[in-house]
Rosetta silent file (secondary structure, phi, psi, omega in degrees, C-alpha in Angstrom):
SEQUENCE: MSYPAEADELSLDDPRVRLGETLFASWILLLGLVPVERMRVTLVEIDPGRSFVEQSGVSMLRFWRHERRIEPTAGGCVLTETLTVAAPLSLMTPVVGWLVRLFFAHRYRRLRTLFA
SCORE:     score description
SCORE:     0.000 S_00000001
   1 L     0.000  130.417  177.366  100.892  116.014   85.781 S_00000001
   2 L   -88.793  162.937  173.324  103.806  115.318   83.446 S_00000001
   3 L  -160.709  155.371 -177.147  105.805  112.116   83.287 S_00000001
   4 L   -74.157  153.489 -176.866  108.588  110.778   81.079 S_00000001
   5 H   -55.685  -37.646 -177.807  107.624  108.665   78.028 S_00000001
   6 H   -65.564  -17.897  177.442  109.306  105.563   79.462 S_00000001
   7 H   -68.252  -23.044  177.477  106.861  105.588   82.400 S_00000001
   8 H   -59.425  -29.661 -177.427  104.109  104.470   79.946 S_00000001
   9 H   -85.403  -10.665 -175.014  105.869  101.085   79.840 S_00000001
  10 L   -80.741  149.596  170.400  106.097  100.617   83.630 S_00000001
  11 L  -133.916  164.179 -176.507  103.824   98.464   85.735 S_00000001
  12 L   -64.952  -19.597  178.578  103.851   97.957   89.512 S_00000001
  13 L  -101.163   13.266  177.160  105.485   94.528   89.090 S_00000001
  14 L   -69.890  133.237 -179.769  108.227   95.864   86.779 S_00000001
  15 L   -63.790  -18.601  176.245  111.716   95.109   88.217 S_00000001
  16 L   -74.337  -12.746  178.767  112.737   98.726   87.517 S_00000001
  17 L   -88.184  106.596 -176.236  110.218   99.802   90.133 S_00000001
  18 L  -116.689  127.522 -176.572  112.186   99.680   93.440 S_00000001
  19 L   -58.018  135.998  176.368  110.532  100.576   96.705 S_00000001
  20 L    81.128   -2.958  178.822  111.843  103.744   98.304 S_00000001
  21 L  -110.128  143.600 -179.815  113.697  104.921   95.192 S_00000001
  22 E   -61.337  123.696 -179.617  112.574  107.812   92.976 S_00000001
  23 E   -79.844  -46.925  174.947  110.823  106.326   89.979 S_00000001
  24 E  -165.775  166.704  174.622  110.745  109.562   87.975 S_00000001
  25 E   -99.534  147.190 -175.770  110.315  113.308   88.374 S_00000001
  26 E  -139.237  147.948  172.533  107.053  114.934   87.421 S_00000001
  27 E  -102.990  135.136  168.827  105.700  118.468   87.050 S_00000001
  28 E   -85.314  124.519 -173.009  102.293  119.407   88.399 S_00000001
  29 E  -110.558  124.437  174.428  100.900  121.652   85.670 S_00000001
  30 E   -75.885  127.423 -177.821   98.369  124.430   86.272 S_00000001
  31 L    56.236   25.793  178.808   95.754  124.308   83.519 S_00000001
  32 L    70.871    9.530 -175.402   97.878  121.607   81.912 S_00000001
  33 L  -132.489  -42.662 -170.905  100.501  124.142   80.868 S_00000001
  34 E   -96.888  118.130  178.757  102.193  126.060   83.696 S_00000001
  35 E   -70.612  126.487 -178.362  104.552  124.086   85.918 S_00000001
  36 E  -121.376  -12.641 -176.136  103.799  124.903   89.560 S_00000001
  37 E  -158.654  142.397  179.152  105.317  122.010   91.514 S_00000001
  38 E  -109.803  130.564 -179.304  107.991  119.356   91.053 S_00000001
  39 E  -123.899  135.246  175.578  107.359  115.863   92.458 S_00000001
  40 E  -103.372   97.053 -171.946  109.819  112.988   92.786 S_00000001
  41 E   -69.890  122.391 -175.780  107.466  109.980   92.469 S_00000001
  42 E  -137.737  121.448  175.602  108.508  107.261   94.915 S_00000001
  43 E   -90.420  137.167  179.110  106.618  104.048   95.734 S_00000001
  44 E  -117.661  -15.080  174.919  107.076  102.633   99.239 S_00000001
  45 E  -147.767  141.368  176.779  104.566   99.726   99.157 S_00000001
  46 E  -141.973  131.641  167.567  103.177   97.660   96.318 S_00000001
  47 E  -125.944   88.858 -168.658  100.620   94.860   96.161 S_00000001
  48 L   -49.712  132.835  178.937  100.380   94.378   92.358 S_00000001
  49 L    81.534   -7.829 -177.648   96.828   94.534   91.084 S_00000001
  50 L  -127.406  -41.686 -175.390   95.477   95.622   94.501 S_00000001
  51 E  -162.993  161.932  168.942   97.315   98.560   96.013 S_00000001
  52 E  -150.505  159.523  171.438  100.222  100.908   96.206 S_00000001
  53 E  -127.681  124.856  178.804  101.531  103.587   98.537 S_00000001
  54 E  -112.064  127.818  177.864  103.376  106.527   97.027 S_00000001
  55 L  -130.079   87.969 -170.535  105.315  108.811   99.338 S_00000001
  56 L   -96.926  154.108  172.100  106.915  111.350   97.035 S_00000001
  57 E   -77.234  128.201 -179.949  109.138  114.293   97.558 S_00000001
  58 E  -129.866  128.772 -174.808  107.236  117.497   96.862 S_00000001
  59 L   -54.710  -50.158 -169.833  108.959  120.892   96.906 S_00000001
  60 L   -91.633    4.806 -179.364  106.207  122.957   98.522 S_00000001
  61 L  -120.974  149.063  171.694  104.988  120.339  101.071 S_00000001
  62 L   -74.220  -32.246 -174.645  106.518  118.905  104.191 S_00000001
  63 E  -153.591  141.598  175.297  104.820  115.558  103.529 S_00000001
  64 E  -143.717  123.769  177.589  102.870  113.775  100.764 S_00000001
  65 E  -139.216  127.308 -177.132  101.487  110.230  100.966 S_00000001
  66 E  -125.663  114.280  179.369   99.058  108.721   98.486 S_00000001
  67 E  -108.336  132.216  174.748   97.514  105.296   99.162 S_00000001
  68 E  -125.373  130.091  177.869   95.435  103.550   96.517 S_00000001
  69 E  -128.345  137.865  175.937   93.514  100.342   97.162 S_00000001
  70 E  -120.775  123.459 -179.241   91.393   98.423   94.652 S_00000001
  71 E  -113.925  123.492  177.200   88.887   95.908   95.964 S_00000001
  72 E   -66.956  143.260  174.444   87.159   93.598   93.424 S_00000001
  73 E  -130.990  172.279 -179.975   83.351   93.507   93.510 S_00000001
  74 L   -59.279  -38.624 -177.287   80.767   91.523   91.579 S_00000001
  75 L   -95.307    2.997 -176.991   80.197   94.427   89.203 S_00000001
  76 E   152.838 -106.742 -179.965   83.770   95.673   88.885 S_00000001
  77 E  -161.835  165.923  173.721   85.776   97.186   91.703 S_00000001
  78 E  -116.913  126.546  178.941   85.907   99.812   94.453 S_00000001
  79 E  -103.209  124.560  178.036   88.796  102.280   94.318 S_00000001
  80 E  -121.165  127.735  176.638   89.767  103.904   97.616 S_00000001
  81 E  -122.235  135.096  177.451   92.393  106.617   97.750 S_00000001
  82 E  -123.942  124.133  178.385   93.770  108.188  100.921 S_00000001
  83 E  -114.245  132.950  174.718   95.950  111.280  100.760 S_00000001
  84 E  -121.557  121.119 -178.266   97.953  112.627  103.666 S_00000001
  85 E  -131.620  151.623  175.882   99.588  115.974  103.143 S_00000001
  86 E  -136.396  122.723  179.084  101.356  118.453  105.420 S_00000001
  87 L   -77.421  160.734  179.401  101.965  122.048  104.361 S_00000001
  88 L   -62.259  -30.701  174.418  105.211  123.768  105.324 S_00000001
  89 L  -122.513  131.373 -174.216  103.244  125.944  107.722 S_00000001
  90 H   -60.135  -25.492  177.658  100.252  124.443  109.564 S_00000001
  91 H   -66.764  -20.919  179.910   98.180  127.537  108.789 S_00000001
  92 H   -86.935  -11.028 -174.827   98.432  126.621  105.099 S_00000001
  93 H   -55.411  -43.813  177.377   97.123  123.078  105.564 S_00000001
  94 H   -60.496  -39.282  178.986   93.433  123.955  104.849 S_00000001
  95 H   -68.349  -42.803  178.893   94.405  125.676  101.577 S_00000001
  96 H   -63.959  -43.290  176.742   96.668  122.800  100.584 S_00000001
  97 H   -56.127  -45.010 -179.446   93.869  120.327  101.412 S_00000001
  98 H   -63.033  -43.228  178.888   91.483  122.279   99.231 S_00000001
  99 H   -65.062  -39.910  178.508   93.973  122.338   96.313 S_00000001
 100 H   -64.265  -43.821  176.971   94.611  118.583   96.613 S_00000001
 101 H   -59.859  -43.701  175.681   90.834  117.932   96.554 S_00000001
 102 H   -59.757  -45.724 -179.382   90.490  120.098   93.433 S_00000001
 103 H   -58.397  -49.150 -176.474   93.403  118.286   91.776 S_00000001
 104 H   -72.273  -32.406  175.700   91.948  114.839   92.458 S_00000001
 105 H   -62.162  -43.704  176.871   88.383  115.872   91.473 S_00000001
 106 H   -60.850  -45.890 -178.375   89.830  116.972   88.119 S_00000001
 107 H   -60.906  -42.823  179.512   91.758  113.732   87.826 S_00000001
 108 H   -66.447  -38.569  175.537   88.653  111.627   88.534 S_00000001
 109 H   -62.293  -40.367  178.833   86.631  113.512   85.906 S_00000001
 110 H   -67.874  -40.391 -179.842   89.342  112.794   83.347 S_00000001
 111 H   -66.686  -40.521  178.061   89.564  109.110   84.321 S_00000001
 112 H   -62.438  -39.382  177.523   85.746  108.742   84.075 S_00000001
 113 H   -63.279  -40.352 -176.944   85.876  110.286   80.593 S_00000001
 114 H   -75.055  -37.849 -169.160   88.653  107.946   79.508 S_00000001
 115 H  -114.260   -1.290 -176.110   87.320  104.729   81.074 S_00000001
 116 L   -69.796    0.000    0.000   83.543  105.119   81.532 S_00000001
């Protein structure tokens, strides 16, 4: 996923982050190179340090909602993510679900490598 350089400086409590407004546009990149989808990243709920809900405009989907919750534990934290997606045609929903699971599995592998 691409993002503009200025997004590196943003945090959820940054005053430039306004609920319901597009934060930035991003490309979903196949194999990290080929742009396959454009996403307008928009946050609709924020609890800094604990959770956010992103409900972004996505060209090829009717609906995209990404909820992330972080719960502190004695040994660190538990991260829970819930994704709700709707394909333009209901027959495509299983394929879209599979692609989203692949995308997030890849993302988690990269995060584990970076932060493990």
